[in-house]
C-alpha positions in Angstrom: 49.5 115.7 87.4 50.2 119.1 88.9 47.5 121.6 89.6 47.7 125.2 90.8 45.4 126.8 93.4 44.8 130.5 94.0 42.7 131.1 97.1 41.4 134.1 99.1 39.0 134.9 101.8 37.5 137.9 103.5 35.0 139.2 106.0 33.1 142.4 106.4 33.6 142.9 110.1 35.9 140.8 112.3 34.0 138.6 112.6 31.4 139.4 110.1 29.8 138.2 106.9 32.5 136.0 105.3 33.2 134.3 102.1 36.1 132.7 100.2 37.1 132.4 96.6 39.2 129.8 94.9 40.5 129.2 91.4 42.0 125.9 90.4 44.2 125.8 87.3 46.0 123.2 85.2 49.7 123.3 85.1 49.3 125.2 81.8 47.1 127.8 83.6 43.8 126.6 82.1 41.0 127.4 84.6 39.4 124.1 85.8 37.4 125.4 88.7 36.1 128.7 90.1 34.6 128.4 93.5 32.7 131.0 95.6 32.0 129.7 99.1 29.7 131.3 101.7 31.5 130.9 105.0 28.9 132.6 107.3 29.9 134.8 110.2 33.6 134.4 110.6 37.0 136.2 110.7 39.0 137.1 107.7 41.6 134.4 108.6 39.0 131.7 108.9 37.6 132.7 105.5 41.1 132.4 104.0 41.4 128.8 105.3 38.1 128.0 103.7 39.4 129.2 100.4 42.4 126.8 100.8 40.2 123.9 101.8 37.9 124.3 98.8 40.9 124.3 96.5 42.5 121.2 98.0 39.1 119.4 97.9 38.7 120.3 94.2 42.3 119.3 93.4 41.8 115.9 94.9 38.6 115.4 92.9 40.4 116.3 89.8 43.1 113.7 90.4 46.1 116.0 91.2 49.3 114.4 92.5 51.2 117.7 93.1 49.6 121.0 94.1 51.1 124.6 94.2 49.0 126.9 96.4 49.2 130.7 96.1 47.6 133.0 98.6 47.9 136.6 99.7 47.5 135.6 103.3 51.0 135.5 104.8 49.5 134.0 107.9 48.0 130.9 106.2 51.0 130.4 104.0 53.4 130.5 107.0 51.2 128.3 109.2 50.7 125.6 106.5 54.4 125.7 105.7 55.1 124.9 109.4 57.0 128.1 110.1 54.4 129.8 112.3 52.4 128.3 115.1 48.6 128.1 115.0 47.1 129.4 118.2 43.4 130.3 117.3 41.2 127.2 118.0 39.1 127.7 114.9 42.1 128.0 112.6 43.7 125.0 114.3 40.8 122.8 113.3 40.7 124.2 109.7 44.5 123.7 109.4 44.2 120.1 110.5 41.6 119.5 107.8 43.9 121.1 105.3 46.9 119.0 106.4 44.7 115.9 106.1 43.8 116.8 102.5 47.4 117.6 101.7 48.5 114.1 102.8 46.5 112.8 99.8 49.0 114.4 97.4 52.6 113.6 96.6 53.6 117.2 97.2 52.0 120.5 98.2 53.8 123.8 98.2 52.5 127.1 99.7 53.6 130.5 98.3 52.6 134.0 99.3 51.6 136.4 96.5 50.6 140.1 96.7 46.9 140.8 96.6 47.0 142.3 93.1 48.2 139.0 91.7 45.2 137.2 93.4 42.4 139.1 91.8 40.3 136.2 90.5 40.1 134.6 93.9 39.5 138.0 95.5 36.6 138.6 93.1 35.0 135.3 93.9 35.4 135.9 97.7 33.5 139.2 97.3 30.8 137.3 95.4 30.5 134.9 98.3 30.4 137.8 100.9 27.7 139.5 98.9 25.7 136.3 98.9 26.3 135.8 102.6 25.0 139.4 103.3 21.9 138.5 101.3 21.1 135.6 103.5 22.5 132.7 101.4 23.3 129.6 103.5 26.8 128.3 104.1 28.2 126.4 101.1 29.4 126.6 97.5 27.5 129.0 95.3 26.4 128.2 91.7 29.4 130.3 90.7 31.5 127.1 90.7 32.8 126.5 87.2 33.6 122.9 86.1 36.2 122.0 83.6 34.8 122.0 80.1 36.5 118.7 79.3 37.6 115.7 81.3 40.9 116.2 83.1 43.7 114.0 81.8 44.6 111.2 84.1 48.1 111.7 85.5 50.7 109.9 83.4 52.7 109.3 86.6 50.2 106.7 87.7 50.4 104.8 84.4 53.9 104.5 83.0 55.0 101.9 85.6 51.7 100.0 85.6 50.6 100.9 89.1 47.2 102.6 89.7 47.5 103.0 93.5 49.5 105.5 95.4 52.7 104.2 96.9 54.1 103.8 100.4 56.7 106.5 100.0 59.7 106.5 102.2 61.5 109.9 102.6 64.9 108.7 103.8 66.8 111.1 106.0 70.4 110.5 107.1 71.1 111.9 110.6 73.1 115.1 111.0 76.8 115.5 111.9 78.4 113.9 115.0 81.9 114.2 116.4 82.6 110.7 115.1 81.5 111.6 111.6 83.8 114.7 111.8 86.7 112.4 112.8 85.7 109.9 110.1 85.4 107.1 112.6 83.3 103.9 112.1 80.2 104.6 114.1 77.6 101.8 114.2 76.4 100.8 117.6 78.3 103.6 119.3 75.9 106.4 120.3 77.3 109.9 119.8 74.8 112.9 119.8 74.6 115.5 117.1 77.0 118.4 117.1 75.5 121.9 116.9 76.3 121.8 113.2 74.4 118.5 113.0 71.3 120.1 114.7 71.4 123.0 112.2 71.7 120.6 109.3 68.6 118.7 110.4 66.7 121.9 111.1 67.1 122.7 107.4 65.8 119.3 106.4 62.8 119.7 108.7 61.9 122.9 107.0 62.2 121.2 103.6 59.8 118.5 104.8 57.4 121.1 106.2 57.4 122.9 102.9 56.7 119.7 101.1 53.8 118.8 103.3 51.7 115.6 103.3 53.8 113.6 105.8 51.9 110.9 107.6 54.4 109.3 110.0 58.0 109.5 111.2 60.0 106.4 112.1 63.7 106.2 113.1 66.6 104.2 114.3 66.8 104.1 118.1 70.4 105.4 118.2 70.7 108.8 119.7 71.9 110.7 116.5 68.9 109.4 114.5 66.4 109.9 117.3 67.6 113.4 117.9 67.3 114.1 114.2 63.8 112.6 114.1 62.7 114.7 117.1 63.8 117.9 115.4 61.8 117.0 112.3 58.8 115.9 114.5 58.8 119.3 116.3 58.5 121.0 112.9 55.8 118.7 111.5 53.8 118.2 114.7 54.0 114.4 114.4 55.1 111.6 116.9 58.2 109.6 116.4 58.3 105.8 116.4 61.6 104.0 117.0 62.3 100.8 115.0 65.2 98.7 116.1 65.8 97.2 112.6 66.8 100.7 111.3 69.9 100.9 113.4 73.3 101.3 111.8 75.5 98.3 110.9 77.4 97.0 113.9 81.1 97.5 113.1 82.2 95.2 116.0 85.8 95.7 117.1 86.2 98.5 114.5 83.8 100.8 116.3 85.4 104.2 116.9 88.4 103.5 114.7 89.1 105.4 111.4 89.3 103.8 107.9 93.0 104.2 107.9 93.5 102.7 111.3 91.5 99.6 110.5 93.2 99.2 107.1 96.6 99.3 108.8 95.6 97.0 111.7 93.5 94.4 109.8 94.1 94.9 106.0 92.7 91.5 104.9 89.5 91.6 106.9 89.0 95.2 105.9 89.5 94.5 102.2 87.1 91.6 102.4 84.4 93.7 104.1 84.7 96.4 101.4 84.5 93.9 98.5 82.1 91.2 99.8 78.7 92.1 101.3 78.6 88.8 103.1 81.8 89.6 105.1 81.5 91.3 108.4 83.9 93.1 110.8 85.2 91.0 113.7 82.2 90.7 116.2 80.1 92.8 113.8 77.6 92.2 111.1 77.6 92.1 107.3 75.8 94.4 104.8 73.6 91.5 103.8 72.5 91.0 107.4 71.5 94.7 107.6 69.7 94.4 104.3 67.6 91.4 105.6 66.5 93.2 108.7 65.8 96.5 106.9 63.7 94.7 104.2 61.5 93.1 106.9 61.0 96.5 108.5 60.1 98.2 105.2 57.8 95.4 104.2 56.0 95.6 107.5 55.7 99.4 107.4 54.3 99.3 103.8 51.7 96.8 104.9 50.8 98.7 108.0 50.6 102.2 106.5 49.6 101.5 102.9 49.3 104.6 100.7 51.3 107.1 102.9 54.3 109.3 103.1 56.7 108.1 105.8 59.8 110.0 106.9 62.5 107.4 107.9 65.5 108.8 109.8 68.4 106.4 109.9 72.0 105.9 108.9 74.1 105.3 105.8 73.9 101.5 105.6 70.1 101.1 106.3 69.2 103.9 103.9 71.3 102.3 101.2 69.6 99.0 101.9 66.2 100.6 101.3 67.4 102.0 98.0 68.9 98.6 97.2 65.5 97.0 97.9 63.6 99.6 95.8 66.0 99.1 92.9 65.9 95.3 93.2 69.6 95.0 92.7 72.4 93.1 94.6 73.6 94.3 98.0 76.9 95.4 96.4 75.1 98.6 95.2 75.7 100.0 98.7 79.4 100.5 97.7 78.3 102.6 94.7 76.1 105.1 96.5 77.2 108.2 98.5 75.0 109.7 101.1 75.9 113.0 102.8 75.0 113.9 106.4 71.4 115.1 106.7 70.7 114.1 103.0 67.3 113.1 101.6 66.5 110.1 99.4 63.1 108.9 98.3 62.0 105.3 97.6 58.4 104.2 96.7 56.8 100.8 97.0 53.6 100.1 95.1 51.2 97.4 96.2 50.1 96.8 92.6 53.3 97.7 90.8 57.1 98.1 91.0 59.2 99.9 93.4 60.9 103.2 92.4 63.7 105.4 93.5 62.9 109.1 93.0 65.8 110.8 94.7 69.3 109.9 96.0 71.3 112.1 98.3 69.2 115.2 97.7 
């Protein structure tokens, strides 16, 4: 279920008496909550963050899975989107609280709007500032308006039979390398990203920052994947964990050779590899071998993290194997999926329900 938040905050003096206002709407723009919150003595920016926090708290209580946040504070929108750094210690603490709340949703977006389009929230923030000036304690005023009828449970949680949130893997293929440009088999070889590859991953990192709610980043230990993961981590402010099972398929003696070169030099073995997922390159490994090690890693991560959003940065074959696992289909499906460099795919695994693929090569 998607909900919409409009939030505002203000202070009379900087710092001074401060309050925030928040309106929570249904996706059809029905008002579900109106919240006036006495902040106390604080700056305008701190009050803005309190408006956001009250909205995210209310959305969580209402059972939202997706949230669109609209604010007239460019600072808060840019900081929560990951584009601007947060330097003020008070705002850092509040931003961390907001990020923690955001992780409880499938997706949170942040959009700046001009002040004239945020009048409801602005009015509520002024109510809160008036109350603060009159000596009211920090907290929500009686101005909070509950929904007049129970909010409908999100259909997304019911159609597949699961009631829990999934372990969601956001699967990112690494960016461009010189070997991918040359269309060479690149498994255990370790080329770095090109400048184009860096720029490709920077765009993905921004998409992930805009999405919000990321709990962890894991990656293949190979340089191109680790380098991609580090770019994403710098944007999201999260550590990176390497998992050996997420490395690319080992192409054995075919490493560094092109498709055409291998087809000419070893046509029978190459044709077998392309048609049979049990076949492997000379001194290399098969697709089924990769699928087995990837499955063990995915199962272990799902058990460890539970209901979480995990960015997994890897390579073509391991990512296809995660999708294969989520689809519960034979390994031969890897030959029917195309993944671009720096592409995004999403697979979900429910502890009390099925696995689902939500996106391929996005």
